[in-house]
VOGU-3710 file (C-alpha; in Angstrom, 3 decimals, decimal comma):
1> mdepsneqlt> -4,901/67,630/151,044  -6,132/63,984/150,899  -4,162/61,647/149,207  -4,661/61,366/145,620  -5,714/57,995/144,154  -3,560/55,736/142,393  -6,105/55,653/139,444  -6,208/59,720/139,409  -2,122/59,919/139,509  -1,812/57,269/136,858
11> ellrawsggs> -4,512/59,247/134,350  -2,589/62,266/135,244  1,003/60,635/134,271  -0,133/59,020/131,352  -1,606/62,409/130,273  1,896/64,119/131,323  3,839/61,734/129,055  1,667/62,192/126,410  2,852/65,759/126,519  -0,331/67,434/128,103
21> pqaaekllpl> 0,999/70,415/130,098  -2,331/70,743/132,135  -1,687/67,251/133,214  1,597/68,556/134,669  0,092/71,606/136,283  -2,550/68,968/138,425  0,472/66,697/139,325  2,425/69,073/141,240  -0,419/69,881/144,068  -0,956/65,866/143,996
31> vyhqlrglaa> 2,837/64,825/144,451  4,014/67,674/146,421  4,052/66,418/149,956  5,671/62,964/148,901  8,598/65,069/146,859  8,895/67,361/149,635  9,295/64,665/152,111  11,977/62,683/149,971  13,686/65,963/149,650  13,756/66,703/153,116
41> rqlrgersdh> 14,623/63,248/153,731  17,980/63,732/151,391  18,821/67,006/152,664  18,628/65,722/156,119  22,345/64,400/155,838  23,719/67,474/154,753  25,722/69,846/156,340  23,708/72,458/158,682  24,351/75,215/156,363  23,611/73,965/153,448
51> tlrptalvhe> 21,640/76,609/151,139  19,503/74,205/149,975  16,138/73,558/151,102  13,485/70,656/150,684  11,050/73,139/148,469  13,559/74,265/146,574  14,563/70,957/145,718  11,253/69,822/144,784  10,686/72,796/142,768  14,014/72,123/140,838
61> vflrlkdqhq> 12,819/68,625/140,860  9,761/69,155/139,116  11,302/71,923/136,469  13,268/69,148/135,447  10,791/66,904/135,055  7,954/68,954/133,675  9,768/69,180/129,678  10,708/65,856/129,809  8,779/63,156/128,454  10,219/59,883/128,667
71> galqnrvqff> 8,202/57,801/127,623  4,681/56,106/129,465  4,691/56,491/132,705  2,615/53,953/133,889  2,408/54,337/137,948  3,551/56,971/140,786  6,555/54,436/141,837  7,977/54,840/137,910  7,481/58,851/138,657  8,788/58,723/141,865
81> alaaqamrri> 11,718/56,529/140,419  12,357/59,208/137,820  11,996/62,088/140,626  14,828/60,531/142,292  17,070/60,640/139,361  16,379/64,200/138,843  17,151/64,815/142,474  20,401/62,415/142,288  21,698/64,904/139,599  20,706/67,926/141,119
91> lldyararha> 22,235/67,247/144,423  25,402/66,363/142,812  25,369/69,465/140,116  25,001/71,391/143,393  28,179/69,932/145,314  30,360/70,227/142,052  29,599/73,889/141,902  30,151/74,091/145,538  33,374/72,207/145,489  34,719/73,883/142,187
101> akragsherv> 33,495/77,480/143,855  35,620/76,586/146,858  38,858/75,075/145,175  39,284/72,062/147,165  36,945/72,647/149,922  34,986/70,361/151,470  32,012/68,128/149,249  28,227/67,625/150,088  27,576/65,025/152,672  24,871/62,542/152,702
111> slsdqpaseg> 24,006/59,400/154,574  23,914/56,365/152,652  21,332/54,177/155,004  17,861/52,902/154,805  17,215/55,406/157,799  16,777/59,301/157,885  20,121/60,788/158,684  20,836/61,046/162,166  23,879/62,037/164,602  25,540/58,808/164,537
121> ardldvialn> 24,797/58,185/160,755  27,647/57,822/158,259  28,415/60,760/156,120  29,261/60,485/152,178  30,692/62,986/150,036  27,888/63,122/146,972  30,712/63,710/144,376  32,533/60,052/145,439  29,237/58,386/145,539  28,481/59,651/142,381
131> aaleelqaid> 31,899/58,427/141,091  31,186/55,115/142,876  27,531/54,607/141,107  29,134/55,108/137,781  31,542/52,814/138,129  29,016/50,539/139,650  26,788/51,195/136,423  29,615/49,820/134,413  29,568/46,581/136,607  25,909/45,979/137,092
141> pekvrlvelr> 23,331/48,748/135,870  20,806/46,869/137,438  22,040/47,654/140,956  22,665/51,514/140,488  18,989/51,267/139,487  18,084/49,990/142,757  20,134/52,317/144,755  18,568/55,088/142,916  15,334/53,627/143,699  15,829/52,804/147,774
151> ffaglnveev> 18,251/55,653/148,377  16,970/58,741/146,188  13,292/57,844/145,634  12,993/56,227/149,054  10,869/53,622/147,858  10,175/50,883/150,067  11,345/46,727/149,059  8,067/46,474/147,519  8,104/49,562/145,246  11,358/49,012/144,170
161> aevlgvspst> 10,423/45,270/143,422  7,411/46,364/141,619  9,563/48,884/139,657  12,356/46,109/138,758  9,773/43,420/138,396  11,661/41,377/141,076  10,838/39,525/144,007  11,011/41,929/147,447  13,769/39,107/148,893  15,782/39,641/145,703
171> varewrlaka> 15,469/43,507/146,297  16,887/43,351/149,863  19,451/40,975/148,777  20,749/43,011/145,901  20,151/46,174/148,296  22,856/44,558/151,143  25,242/44,009/148,044  25,234/47,378/146,476  25,163/49,136/149,982  28,284/46,752/150,963
181> wlyrrledsa> 30,346/47,689/147,515  29,576/51,156/147,620  30,691/51,370/151,297  33,961/49,701/150,751  34,415/51,606/147,264  34,117/54,828/149,039  36,172/53,770/152,017  38,983/53,288/149,554  38,327/56,490/147,597  38,727/58,261/151,238
191> av> 41,997/56,763/151,631  43,295/58,120/148,604
//
């Protein structure tokens, strides 16, 4: 399937935000490939026996988003930012459920990097990452938004700059600061 035009997506997103169920049904096939790629990227850092698969994650994200009408979505970048937030919540819920079932078993692991997870990539505990993001939210909510857009949505620097209304150099600088803060906080929590 050809990539949908920005105008086509914008029209569907606005109709969906306005409550059109038909727009939501037309939207999924147009964004499925991108959402699946994002889900695969997020799950690449998970352990090999992880039971959640990219297709299931995409469908869960879309089901959660389908009934939400959080104001007018202006473009695809805003849609993928919203999808990233939903993906973060789903992965966190999954990690918490697995942790609760195992009673102090191992946590779900993800990689906090710009690149897809690889063999040498640093793995993070999704529950600890969420706790660190909640702590950062109290200090600097914009950095949390940036992490969601870069890490969970997989948006590039220019796309994040567009969503946040800042320059790409500001995004790059704030991304470095956010990652450094999170790494330090996660190392501190792992030492406890």
